[in-house]
VEXGU-910478 format. One record per residue (C-alpha): x, y, z; residue in one letter; residue number from 1; chain. Coordinates in nm, 2 decimals, padded with zeros to 4 digits, m for minus. Each point is the difference from the previous one (the first is absolute). Layout:
<sites>
SITE       c1       c2       c3   res     n   chain
SITE        X        Y        Z     A   NUM       A
...
</sites>
This chain:
<sites>
SITE       c1       c2       c3   res     n   chain
SITE    18.84    08.46   m08.39     M     1       A
SITE    00.15    00.23   m00.26     S     2       A
SITE   m00.24    00.17   m00.25     D     3       A
SITE    00.27    00.00   m00.26     L     4       A
SITE   m00.04   m00.24   m00.29     L     5       A
SITE    00.28   m00.24   m00.08     P     6       A
SITE    00.22    00.05   m00.31     T     7       A
SITE    00.03   m00.27   m00.26     L     8       A
SITE    00.25   m00.13   m00.25     F     9       A
SITE   m00.09   m00.28   m00.24     V    10       A
SITE    00.19   m00.17   m00.28     S    11       A
SITE   m00.21   m00.01   m00.31     H    12       A
SITE    00.26   m00.20   m00.20     G    13       A
SITE   m00.10   m00.03   m00.36     S    14       A
SITE   m00.32    00.12   m00.17     P    15       A
SITE   m00.11   m00.37    00.01     M    16       A
SITE   m00.09    00.02    00.37     L    17       A
SITE   m00.38    00.01   m00.05     P    18       A
SITE    00.00   m00.30   m00.23     L    19       A
SITE    00.28   m00.20    00.18     E    20       A
SITE   m00.02    00.11    00.37     P    21       A
SITE    00.20   m00.30    00.11     G    22       A
SITE    00.10    00.01    00.37     T    23       A
SITE   m00.04    00.38    00.01     A    24       A
SITE   m00.37    00.00   m00.07     G    25       A
SITE   m00.12   m00.16    00.32     P    26       A
SITE    00.24    00.21    00.20     M    27       A
SITE   m00.13    00.32   m00.15     L    28       A
SITE   m00.36   m00.10    00.05     Q    29       A
SITE    00.07   m00.08    00.36     A    30       A
SITE    00.19    00.33    00.04     L    31       A
SITE   m00.29    00.20   m00.14     G    32       A
SITE   m00.23   m00.16    00.25     R    33       A
SITE    00.24    00.07    00.29     A    34       A
SITE    00.05    00.37   m00.08     L    35       A
SITE   m00.22    00.26    00.16     P    36       A
SITE   m00.23    00.15   m00.27     R    37       A
SITE    00.14    00.33   m00.13     P    38       A
SITE   m00.21    00.29   m00.12     K    39       A
SITE    00.23    00.03   m00.31     A    40       A
SITE    00.33   m00.14   m00.14     I    41       A
SITE    00.30    00.20   m00.11     L    42       A
SITE    00.19   m00.23   m00.24     A    43       A
SITE    00.37    00.05   m00.08     F    44       A
SITE    00.12   m00.22   m00.30     S    45       A
SITE    00.31   m00.02   m00.21     P    46       A
SITE   m00.22   m00.02   m00.31     H    47       A
SITE   m00.08    00.37    00.00     W    48       A
SITE    00.30    00.23   m00.01     M    49       A
SITE    00.01    00.38   m00.04     A    50       A
SITE    00.24    00.28    00.04     Q    51       A
SITE   m00.16    00.09    00.33     A    52       A
SITE   m00.24   m00.17    00.25     P    53       A
SITE   m00.33    00.00   m00.19     T    54       A
SITE   m00.34   m00.08    00.14     L    55       A
SITE   m00.28   m00.15   m00.21     G    56       A
SITE   m00.32    00.20    00.05     T    57       A
SITE   m00.22   m00.20   m00.24     N    58       A
SITE   m00.33   m00.08    00.18     P    59       A
SITE   m00.04   m00.31   m00.22     N    60       A
SITE    00.35   m00.14   m00.07     P    61       A
SITE    00.02   m00.25   m00.28     E    62       A
SITE    00.16   m00.34    00.02     T    63       A
SITE    00.33    00.04   m00.19     L    64       A
SITE    00.16   m00.28   m00.19     Y    65       A
SITE    00.36    00.14    00.01     D    66       A
SITE    00.18   m00.32   m00.11     F    67       A
SITE    00.05   m00.22   m00.30     G    68       A
SITE    00.08   m00.36   m00.08     G    69       A
SITE   m00.22   m00.15    00.27     F    70       A
SITE   m00.33   m00.20   m00.02     D    71       A
SITE   m00.26    00.21   m00.19     P    72       A
SITE   m00.26   m00.11    00.25     M    73       A
SITE    00.15    00.26    00.24     L    74       A
SITE   m00.16    00.27   m00.22     R    75       A
SITE   m00.35   m00.13    00.09     R    76       A
SITE    00.06    00.08    00.37     L    77       A
SITE   m00.13    00.32    00.16     R    78       A
SITE    00.05    00.16    00.34     Y    79       A
SITE   m00.26    00.26    00.02     E    80       A
SITE    00.08    00.18    00.32     A    81       A
SITE   m00.09    00.37    00.02     K    82       A
SITE    00.26    00.27    00.03     G    83       A
SITE    00.00    00.25    00.28     E    84       A
SITE    00.09    00.35   m00.12     P    85       A
SITE   m00.02    00.14    00.35     A    86       A
SITE    00.27   m00.24    00.13     L    87       A
SITE    00.22    00.09   m00.30     A    88       A
SITE   m00.04    00.37    00.08     S    89       A
SITE    00.08   m00.07    00.37     R    90       A
SITE    00.31   m00.20   m00.08     A    91       A
SITE    00.11    00.27   m00.24     A    92       A
SITE   m00.04    00.26    00.27     Q    93       A
SITE    00.21   m00.21    00.24     I    94       A
SITE    00.28   m00.05   m00.25     L    95       A
SITE    00.01    00.36   m00.11     Q    96       A
SITE    00.04    00.10    00.37     A    97       A
SITE    00.29   m00.24    00.03     A    98       A
SITE    00.17    00.15   m00.31     G    99       A
SITE   m00.08   m00.25   m00.27     W   100       A
SITE   m00.08    00.14   m00.35     P   101       A
SITE   m00.35   m00.16   m00.03     V   102       A
SITE   m00.21   m00.05   m00.31     R   103       A
SITE   m00.35   m00.14   m00.06     Q   104       A
SITE   m00.13   m00.21   m00.29     D   105       A
SITE   m00.38    00.00   m00.06     P   106       A
SITE    00.01   m00.28   m00.25     T   107       A
SITE    00.22   m00.26    00.16     R   108       A
SITE   m00.13   m00.36    00.05     G   109       A
SITE    00.13   m00.29    00.21     L   110       A
SITE    00.30   m00.19   m00.13     D   111       A
SITE    00.04   m00.37    00.04     H   112       A
SITE    00.23    00.04    00.30     G   113       A
SITE   m00.30    00.15    00.18     V   114       A
SITE   m00.30   m00.19   m00.12     W   115       A
SITE    00.14   m00.35   m00.03     S   116       A
SITE    00.07   m00.04    00.38     P   117       A
SITE   m00.30    00.21    00.10     L   118       A
SITE   m00.22   m00.26   m00.19     Q   119       A
SITE    00.11   m00.25    00.26     L   120       A
SITE    00.02    00.23    00.31     L   121       A
SITE   m00.33    00.19   m00.06     F   122       A
SITE   m00.18   m00.19   m00.27     P   123       A
SITE   m00.33    00.20    00.03     D   124       A
SITE    00.19    00.32   m00.12     A   125       A
SITE   m00.21    00.20    00.24     D   126       A
SITE    00.28    00.21    00.15     I   127       A
SITE    00.11    00.31   m00.19     P   128       A
SITE    00.35   m00.01   m00.14     V   129       A
SITE    00.23    00.29   m00.07     V   130       A
SITE    00.32   m00.08   m00.20     P   131       A
SITE    00.33    00.18    00.08     L   132       A
SITE    00.27    00.02   m00.27     A   133       A
SITE    00.36   m00.09    00.09     M   134       A
SITE    00.22    00.31   m00.06     P   135       A
SITE    00.30   m00.09   m00.22     W   136       A
SITE    00.29    00.00    00.05     P   137       A
SITE   m00.05   m00.14    00.35     F   138       A
SITE    00.18   m00.19    00.27     N   139       A
SITE   m00.07   m00.19    00.33     A   140       A
SITE    00.06    00.30    00.23     V   141       A
SITE   m00.24    00.22   m00.20     S   142       A
SITE   m00.26   m00.27   m00.01     A   143       A
SITE    00.02   m00.04    00.38     F   144       A
SITE   m00.04    00.37    00.05     Q   145       A
SITE   m00.29    00.02   m00.25     L   146       A
SITE   m00.18   m00.27    00.20     G   147       A
SITE    00.08    00.17    00.33     R   148       A
SITE   m00.13    00.34   m00.12     D   149       A
SITE   m00.33   m00.17   m00.09     L   150       A
SITE   m00.03   m00.21    00.32     S   151       A
SITE   m00.25    00.24    00.17     R   152       A
SITE   m00.26   m00.13   m00.25     L   153       A
SITE   m00.01   m00.32    00.21     R   154       A
SITE   m00.19    00.19    00.27     A   155       A
SITE   m00.26    00.11   m00.27     E   156       A
SITE   m00.10   m00.35   m00.09     G   157       A
SITE    00.23   m00.04   m00.30     V   158       A
SITE    00.19   m00.32   m00.07     L   159       A
SITE    00.34    00.08   m00.14     L   160       A
SITE    00.06   m00.28   m00.25     F   161       A
SITE    00.34   m00.07   m00.15     G   162       A
SITE    00.00   m00.25   m00.28     T   163       A
SITE    00.32   m00.14   m00.16     G   164       A
SITE    00.20   m00.32    00.03     S   165       A
SITE    00.25   m00.12    00.26     L   166       A
SITE    00.19   m00.15   m00.29     T   167       A
SITE   m00.06    00.10   m00.36     H   168       A
SITE    00.22   m00.13   m00.29     N   169       A
SITE   m00.23   m00.06   m00.29     L   170       A
SITE    00.31   m00.07   m00.22     H   171       A
SITE   m00.03   m00.34    00.17     E   172       A
SITE   m00.37   m00.04   m00.06     F   173       A
SITE   m00.09   m00.27   m00.26     H   174       A
SITE   m00.33   m00.01   m00.17     A   175       A
SITE   m00.04   m00.37    00.07     N   176       A
SITE    00.11    00.02    00.36     A   177       A
SITE   m00.25   m00.12    00.26     A   178       A
SITE   m00.08    00.21    00.31     P   179       A
SITE    00.13   m00.28    00.21     D   180       A
SITE    00.33   m00.05   m00.19     A   181       A
SITE    00.31   m00.09    00.22     P   182       A
SITE    00.13    00.31    00.18     V   183       A
SITE    00.34    00.13   m00.08     N   184       A
SITE    00.19    00.02    00.34     P   185       A
SITE    00.11    00.36   m00.05     Y   186       A
SITE   m00.36    00.11    00.05     V   187       A
SITE   m00.01   m00.14    00.36     F   188       A
SITE    00.34    00.15    00.08     E   189       A
SITE   m00.10    00.35   m00.11     F   190       A
SITE   m00.35   m00.01    00.16     V   191       A
SITE    00.14   m00.13    00.33     D   192       A
SITE    00.25    00.28    00.01     W   193       A
SITE   m00.28    00.26   m00.05     I   194       A
SITE   m00.22   m00.17    00.25     K   195       A
SITE    00.26   m00.01    00.27     A   196       A
SITE    00.07    00.38   m00.03     R   197       A
SITE   m00.37    00.10    00.00     I   198       A
SITE   m00.06   m00.21    00.31     L   199       A
SITE    00.30    00.17    00.16     R   200       A
SITE   m00.17    00.34   m00.04     G   201       A
SITE    00.31    00.16   m00.15     D   202       A
SITE   m00.07    00.13   m00.36     P   203       A
SITE    00.35    00.14   m00.06     E   204       A
SITE    00.17   m00.32   m00.13     P   205       A
SITE   m00.31   m00.05   m00.22     L   206       A
SITE    00.06    00.33   m00.18     F   207       A
SITE    00.33   m00.14   m00.11     D   208       A
SITE   m00.14   m00.34   m00.10     Y   209       A
SITE    00.15    00.01   m00.34     R   210       A
SITE    00.35   m00.01    00.15     K   211       A
SITE   m00.07   m00.21    00.31     L   212       A
SITE   m00.27   m00.26   m00.09     A   213       A
SITE    00.10   m00.33   m00.15     P   214       A
SITE   m00.09   m00.03   m00.37     H   215       A
SITE   m00.15    00.35   m00.01     A   216       A
SITE    00.07    00.07   m00.36     D   217       A
SITE   m00.15   m00.33   m00.10     R   218       A
SITE   m00.31    00.04    00.22     A   219       A
SITE   m00.05    00.35   m00.13     H   220       A
SITE    00.17    00.10   m00.32     P   221       A
SITE   m00.17    00.33    00.05     T   222       A
SITE   m00.13    00.16    00.32     D   223       A
SITE   m00.36    00.10   m00.08     E   224       A
SITE   m00.18   m00.32    00.12     H   225       A
SITE    00.17    00.01    00.35     L   226       A
SITE   m00.05    00.37    00.06     L   227       A
SITE   m00.37   m00.04    00.11     P   228       A
SITE    00.13   m00.21    00.29     L   229       A
SITE    00.20    00.30    00.12     F   230       A
SITE   m00.30    00.23   m00.05     W   231       A
SITE   m00.21   m00.23    00.22     A   232       A
SITE    00.29   m00.02    00.26     L   233       A
SITE    00.00    00.38    00.01     G   234       A
SITE   m00.38    00.03    00.03     A   235       A
SITE    00.01   m00.26    00.28     G   236       A
SITE    00.31    00.13    00.17     D   237       A
SITE    00.01   m00.13    00.36     G   238       A
SITE   m00.27   m00.25   m00.06     A   239       A
SITE    00.01   m00.38    00.06     I   240       A
SITE    00.11   m00.18   m00.31     P   241       A
SITE   m00.16   m00.34   m00.09     T   242       A
SITE    00.08   m00.20   m00.30     P   243       A
SITE   m00.27   m00.20   m00.19     W   244       A
SITE    00.15   m00.29   m00.20     A   245       A
SITE   m00.12   m00.01   m00.36     G   246       A
SITE    00.25   m00.26   m00.13     G   247       A
SITE    00.20    00.04   m00.32     V   248       A
SITE   m00.15    00.00   m00.34     H   249       A
SITE    00.17   m00.12   m00.32     Y   250       A
SITE    00.31   m00.09    00.20     G   251       A
SITE    00.11    00.37    00.03     M   252       A
SITE   m00.28    00.23    00.12     L   253       A
SITE   m00.03    00.03    00.38     S   254       A
SITE   m00.37    00.07    00.08     M   255       A
SITE    00.03    00.09    00.36     D   256       A
SITE   m00.19    00.29    00.15     A   257       A
SITE    00.07    00.22    00.30     W   258       A
SITE   m00.24    00.17    00.24     I   259       A
SITE    00.12    00.28    00.22     F   260       A
SITE   m00.24    00.02    00.30     T   261       A
SITE    00.00    00.31    00.23     P   262       A
SITE    00.11   m00.06    00.36     R   263       A
SITE   m00.23    00.06    00.29     G   264       A
</sites>
């Protein structure tokens, strides 16, 4: 049995996930129970971008409400996980050795892309969380390499946690839409294309998803919410990929998750 932890990608959808968990909520709760318990979590989200990979070293990261126009009840929620400055320093050391221009931020909190799914995965908030900023500009190949460079942390008890969305076109989000609204068929076509290529174990076509995947521009008008999937793929390179179905929220947000389990 491998001592390496799996790598995880989850779709956090919209900020409404904690209040309207829909079909994704029970899936994320079950996934959290199925995962081996990590010593700490390194979280890679599209809701924190910087000029270079930046690690949050705050020992008590705040719950950030980095959104507007959603239910004000969201601002009453807290996810009070501790930080882990030692993990941030260790990750910075690894990335510097790999040639990345790394920075650290002693004040950074946890954005909603991190805390909203973690509330369902690990509701006790008793596992330290270190956020990692997405360097920008960025692309799928670089995201894969960034994840691969950090993959050794899996042997140190760290869960590499990518959070984004398998489809993410909030131009199609309507304030009155229900989580169980009828699904637009393009969502299934795009997600099925991604799924087939992950299961095939060949990331090369995925890197060119914007040209090759059906409805790519509609599924992702911009790249940032899909890039954490490539980060998780790189961190779990060679692992066994397993999809966890989370359904589709609001007719256009695929909420599937992927776990990449080490072989052996």
